[in-house]
C-alpha positions in Angstrom: 104.8 106.5 127.8 106.3 103.3 129.3 108.3 100.3 128.1 109.0 97.3 130.3 110.1 93.8 129.6 107.3 91.1 130.1 106.3 89.7 132.4 104.4 91.1 134.5 101.2 90.9 132.3 99.6 94.0 130.9 97.0 95.6 133.3 93.4 94.9 132.2 91.8 97.8 130.2 88.3 97.9 129.0 88.0 96.7 125.4 86.1 99.4 123.5 86.1 98.1 120.0 87.1 100.6 117.5 87.9 103.0 120.3 84.6 104.6 121.1 84.5 105.7 124.8 80.8 105.3 124.6 81.2 101.5 124.2 82.9 101.1 127.6 80.7 99.0 129.9 79.5 100.6 133.2 81.6 99.8 136.3 80.4 96.9 138.4 77.7 97.9 140.8 76.6 100.9 138.6 73.7 101.1 136.3 72.8 103.7 133.6 70.3 106.3 134.5 66.9 106.1 132.9 65.8 109.6 131.8 62.2 108.6 132.4 62.9 108.5 136.2 64.3 112.0 136.3 62.3 115.2 137.0 60.7 116.8 133.9 63.2 119.7 133.7 66.3 117.6 134.0 64.9 115.0 131.5 64.1 117.7 128.9 67.7 119.1 129.2 69.2 115.7 128.7 67.0 114.7 125.8 67.2 118.1 124.1 69.3 118.1 120.9 72.6 120.0 120.9 72.0 123.8 120.3 73.2 125.2 117.1 76.3 127.1 118.1 77.2 128.7 114.8 74.4 130.0 112.4 75.9 130.1 108.9 72.6 130.8 107.1 72.7 133.8 104.8 69.6 136.1 105.6 70.1 138.0 102.4 69.6 134.9 100.3 66.6 133.3 101.9 64.2 134.5 99.2 66.0 132.1 96.8 67.5 134.9 94.8 71.3 135.4 94.5 71.6 139.0 93.5 74.5 141.0 92.2 75.6 143.5 94.9 75.9 146.2 92.3 72.9 145.9 90.0 70.6 143.4 91.6 70.6 140.9 88.7 70.2 137.2 89.4 72.1 136.0 86.3 75.3 135.1 88.0 78.0 132.6 87.1 81.4 131.5 88.6 84.4 132.6 86.5 86.0 129.3 85.5 89.1 128.4 87.4 88.5 130.9 90.2 86.4 131.5 93.3 85.1 134.8 91.7 81.4 135.3 90.9 80.5 137.3 87.8 77.2 139.2 87.0 76.4 138.4 83.4 74.4 141.7 83.3 76.7 144.4 84.4 80.0 142.4 84.5 80.6 143.1 88.2 82.9 140.6 89.9 83.2 139.6 93.5 84.7 137.0 95.7 82.8 134.7 97.9 83.6 135.1 101.7 85.8 132.4 103.0 83.9 130.5 105.6 86.8 130.2 108.0 87.3 134.0 108.2 83.5 134.5 108.4 82.8 132.2 111.3 86.2 131.5 112.8 86.3 127.9 112.0 90.1 127.9 111.8 90.4 129.0 115.5 90.0 127.5 118.9 90.5 123.8 118.0 92.8 123.3 121.0 90.0 124.4 123.3 87.0 122.5 121.8 84.6 120.8 124.2 81.5 118.9 123.6 79.9 118.9 120.2 79.7 122.2 118.2 77.6 122.2 115.0 77.3 124.7 112.3 73.7 125.2 111.2 74.1 123.3 107.9 75.3 120.2 109.9 72.1 119.9 112.0 70.2 116.6 111.8 68.1 116.0 108.8 64.3 115.7 109.4 62.9 112.4 108.0 59.8 114.2 106.4 61.6 117.1 104.9 60.6 117.5 101.3 63.1 117.3 98.4 61.0 119.7 96.3 61.1 123.5 97.0 58.9 126.0 95.4 59.6 129.7 95.0 57.2 132.5 93.9 59.0 134.7 91.5 59.0 138.3 92.7 59.4 139.5 89.1 56.4 137.9 87.4 54.6 135.9 90.1 55.3 132.5 88.5 56.1 129.6 90.7 59.5 127.8 90.2 60.2 124.4 91.6 63.7 123.0 92.4 64.3 119.3 93.2 67.2 119.3 95.7 67.9 115.7 95.0 70.0 116.7 92.0 69.9 120.5 91.4 70.3 123.7 93.5 69.4 126.3 90.9 66.6 126.9 88.4 65.5 129.7 86.0 62.1 131.2 85.8 60.6 130.3 82.6 58.9 133.6 82.1 61.2 136.4 83.2 64.5 134.5 83.4 65.2 135.1 87.1 67.6 132.7 88.6 66.6 131.0 91.8 69.0 129.1 94.1 68.4 126.9 97.2 70.0 129.0 99.9 67.6 128.5 102.9 69.0 125.8 105.1 65.9 123.7 105.2 66.3 120.5 107.2 66.7 118.0 104.3 70.5 118.1 104.0 70.5 120.0 100.7 72.2 123.2 101.8 75.6 122.9 103.5 77.6 125.7 105.4 80.2 126.1 102.7 81.2 125.2 99.2 84.7 124.7 97.7 84.3 125.8 94.0 85.6 124.0 91.0 89.0 125.2 89.7 89.7 122.4 87.1 87.7 123.0 83.9 85.8 120.2 82.1 88.3 120.1 79.2 91.1 119.7 81.6 89.3 117.0 83.6 88.6 115.1 80.3 92.2 115.3 79.4 93.2 113.9 82.8 90.8 111.0 82.3 91.8 110.3 78.8 95.5 110.2 79.9 94.6 107.8 82.9 92.7 105.3 80.6 95.3 105.5 77.7 98.0 104.1 80.1 95.7 101.1 80.9 94.2 100.3 77.5 96.4 97.2 76.9 94.5 95.2 79.6 91.2 97.1 79.5 87.9 95.3 78.8 87.1 95.6 75.2 83.6 96.8 75.9 84.9 99.5 78.1 87.2 100.7 75.3 84.5 100.6 72.7 82.0 102.5 74.9 84.7 104.9 76.5 83.2 108.5 76.0 85.0 110.8 78.5 82.8 113.7 77.2 80.2 112.3 79.4 82.2 113.4 82.5 80.1 115.1 85.1 81.0 117.8 87.5 79.4 116.9 90.9 79.6 118.5 94.3 79.8 115.8 96.9 78.6 116.3 100.5 81.2 116.0 103.3 81.4 116.8 107.0 84.6 118.7 107.7 85.5 118.0 111.3 87.8 119.8 113.8 88.5 117.8 116.9 90.5 117.5 120.1 91.2 114.1 121.5 93.6 111.9 123.6 94.4 108.2 123.0 95.9 105.5 125.1 97.3 102.5 123.4 99.1 99.5 124.8 100.5 96.2 123.4 103.6 94.0 123.0 106.8 95.0 121.3 109.6 92.6 120.4 113.3 93.3 119.9 115.2 90.4 118.1 118.2 89.1 120.0 119.3 86.1 117.9 118.4 84.4 114.7 119.4 80.7 113.8 118.6 77.8 111.5 117.7 74.2 112.3 117.5 71.2 109.9 119.2 70.4 106.7 118.6 70.6 103.0 114.8 71.1 102.3 113.9 70.8 106.0 115.6 73.9 107.0 113.7 76.3 109.3 114.7 79.7 110.7 114.0 80.7 114.2 114.6 83.8 116.3 114.8 84.8 119.9 113.4 88.1 121.0 113.0 90.2 124.2 109.2 91.0 124.6 108.2 94.3 126.2 104.9 95.8 127.4 104.5 99.0 125.4 102.2 101.8 126.5 101.7 105.2 124.8 99.5 108.2 125.5 99.0 111.1 123.0 97.0 114.3 123.1 96.4 115.8 119.6 94.1 117.9 117.5 92.7 117.5 114.0 91.9 120.3 111.6 89.5 119.9 108.6 89.2 116.1 108.6 86.7 115.2 105.8 84.1 112.5 106.2 81.7 111.4 103.4 78.2 112.5 104.6 76.3 110.5 101.8 75.3 107.0 102.7 75.8 106.0 99.0 79.4 107.4 98.7 80.3 106.1 102.2 79.4 102.6 101.0 82.9 101.1 100.3 81.6 97.6 99.3 84.3 96.8 96.7 82.1 93.9 95.4 79.6 96.5 94.1 81.3 99.8 93.5 84.7 101.6 93.4 83.7 104.5 95.7 87.0 104.1 97.5 88.6 105.8 94.5 87.2 109.1 95.6 89.1 108.9 98.7 92.4 108.5 96.7 92.1 112.0 95.2 92.2 113.7 98.7 93.2 116.2 100.0 91.1 119.2 99.2 92.1 122.8 100.2 89.2 123.2 102.4 90.7 126.2 104.0 89.6 128.0 100.9 85.9 127.0 101.0 83.6 130.0 100.8 80.3 130.7 102.4 77.4 128.9 100.8 75.9 130.5 97.7 74.0 128.5 95.3 75.4 130.5 92.3 78.6 128.4 92.5 76.5 125.3 91.6 75.2 126.7 88.3 76.1 124.2 85.5 77.0 121.4 88.1 75.1 118.6 89.8 75.1 117.9 93.4 74.3 115.1 96.0 72.5 115.7 99.2 73.9 114.9 102.6 71.8 112.0 104.1 73.9 111.1 107.2 73.8 113.0 110.6 76.6 113.6 112.9 75.7 110.6 115.2 75.9 108.3 112.1 79.4 109.6 111.4 80.9 109.4 114.8 82.1 105.8 114.6 84.0 106.6 111.4 85.4 109.7 113.0 86.7 107.7 115.9 88.3 105.1 113.6 90.1 108.0 111.9 91.2 109.5 115.1 92.6 106.2 116.4 94.5 105.8 113.1 95.9 109.3 113.6 97.0 108.4 117.2 98.7 105.3 116.0 100.7 107.3 113.5 101.5 109.9 116.2 103.4 107.2 118.2 105.0 105.4 115.4 108.2 107.2 115.7 108.7 106.3 119.4 108.5 102.4 118.7 111.0 102.0 116.0 113.4 100.3 118.3 111.1 97.2 118.3 112.5 95.7 115.1 110.0 92.8 115.2 107.2 95.3 115.5 104.6 96.2 118.0 101.1 94.5 118.3 98.6 96.9 119.8 96.1 95.0 121.9 94.3 97.7 123.9 93.2 101.1 122.6 91.3 103.8 124.3 90.0 107.1 122.7 88.6 110.1 124.5 87.2 112.8 122.2 87.0 115.9 124.2 85.5 118.2 121.7 84.5 118.3 118.0 83.2 120.9 115.5 81.2 119.8 112.5 80.8 121.9 109.3 78.8 120.6 106.3 80.6 121.3 102.9 80.4 120.6 99.2 83.6 119.5 97.6 84.1 119.3 93.8 84.8 116.1 91.9 84.7 115.3 88.2 83.3 111.8 87.7 83.3 109.3 84.9 81.4 106.1 85.6 81.1 102.7 83.8 78.9 99.8 84.8 80.5 96.4 84.2 77.8 93.7 83.9 78.3 90.6 86.0 77.0 88.6 89.0 75.0 90.3 91.7 74.3 93.3 89.6 77.8 93.8 88.3 80.5 96.4 89.4 80.3 100.2 89.0 83.7 101.7 88.1 84.6 105.3 88.7 87.4 107.5 87.5 87.6 110.7 89.6 89.4 114.0 89.2 89.8 116.4 92.1 88.1 119.5 91.0 90.7 121.8 92.7 94.1 120.0 92.1 93.5 117.7 89.0 94.6 114.7 91.0 93.2 111.6 89.1 92.5 108.1 90.1 90.0 105.4 88.9 89.2 101.8 88.2 89.4 100.4 84.7 87.7 97.0 84.1 90.2 94.6 82.8 90.3 91.6 80.5 91.2 88.7 82.8 92.6 86.5 80.1 95.1 89.3 79.0 96.4 89.5 82.6 96.8 85.7 82.7 98.6 85.6 79.4 101.0 88.4 80.5 101.7 86.6 83.7 102.5 83.4 81.9 104.6 85.3 79.4 106.6 86.9 82.0 107.1 83.6 83.8 108.3 81.9 80.7 110.8 84.7 80.0 112.2 84.6 83.6 112.5 80.8 83.4 114.4 81.1 80.1 116.7 83.6 81.6 117.5 81.4 84.6 118.2 78.5 82.2 120.5 80.6 80.1 122.4 81.8 83.2 123.0 78.2 84.3 124.2 77.2 80.8 126.7 80.2 80.8 127.9 79.2 84.3 128.4 75.6 83.2 
C-alpha cells in the first residue's frame, strides 16, 4: 500500500484488460515455447488435461436406479420444503449427504494451488449424446431419458423409476444439488404479489395473459468456485483543497483545486462458493433480448447446504444442462475477483473525497476449485413481441429463500402521462409558493 502526491508519474505496468494474468505480453526478447518442439513426454504432459482431483460420482447409483436404503424401492420423492428423501413404498426417510462434508469442499481454500476440478465439472465432450437408455432390471424394458430437459423417467411396464446419475461427459450430471424448499403455491403467491404492485403501468396484454399457475420449477446449472488470489491496483486519487465560483448570473461556473496522489493497493484474499452461470443461454445478459440478469438479483443461495447428487431430487422439476467448461468461465471469474479486490480496498481510500480512478489492475489467481451444482429457481416467463424478435421477460423466485425479482413489460404512454402529471403538479406547487411569498 502506498500513497504519494503526483508527480512523479506512475510506473508502467502491463495492461492486462479485465485483469487476466494470461493476457500479459511476454517480456522483450522472450518468445512463448511451441509444444511441438519439445520432447514427446514433456509435450504430452503439458497438453494433457488437468487430472480429476475429486471424484464425486456415486458408484451405487450408476445403474440408473435410486433405491431406498431400507426396502430397495425406486419410488422416491423429496419431502416438500426439506432436503429429506421419502420412499413412497415403505415410508422410510433419509437426508442427502452434504457435499461439503462428503468431499471437504469447505476446507483448504487458503492453500489452493492450480486448478482443482470435481468430476462433475470436467470438460463436456462435443459428441456426447443427450439421450440415455437404460435396460430395466425388473422387466427388461428399455427406458430412454432426454437429458436436455429431464433427469428421471419411469418404466412404463413395471413402474421402476430411473434417474440420470452416471456422470457422462455431456454436462447433465453435476456434483451437487441444492433442493427446493419453497413450494410452488408459495412461489406463485410471491409472483402474484410482485406483479400486483406493478399492475398500474403494466402492458395490457401482459395483464390479460398473466397466468402465474404456469410457474415452472427449474434447476439451473452453476459452477461454484473457491479461489485464492492476489490483486494489485493503482491509479490517481484527489483530495479537494478549495472550491470557488467564477462569473456572474447565468454564466457562473464552479471550480475546485485538489491535491492529486498516486495510489497503489495490494490485497491477498480468498473466495468461498462464488456462483457462475454455466449455461451459455443464462449467461447471455443481452438486455435487448432477455432479462436473464433478473436471476442474478435473487442471489445468494445457501450453497453450503447442497447435497451430493441424487436424481430423485429432480422428480417433478425440469433442469437445464451445463454447456460451458471451466476455460469458458475463467474470464468471468477473473472479472468477479477484480470486483472483489476493489471492494476490499475501498475502505482504505475514503480520504480521497474526489474519488480514485483506478488505471492499472493486475490479478494473480493462485488456485481455484470448481464444483458443478444445480440451484433451484421458480420461473415465470412472458414474451413481449417487438423488433428483433421482441423481449423475453422473467420473474424469478429463489427456490430456497423466496427472494423475488422480475421484469414486467410496461405501457410506455402511461409512464409518460405519469411523468407529465407529476411535472404539472410540481410546477403548480412552485407557483403557489411564489404567490404565497408575494
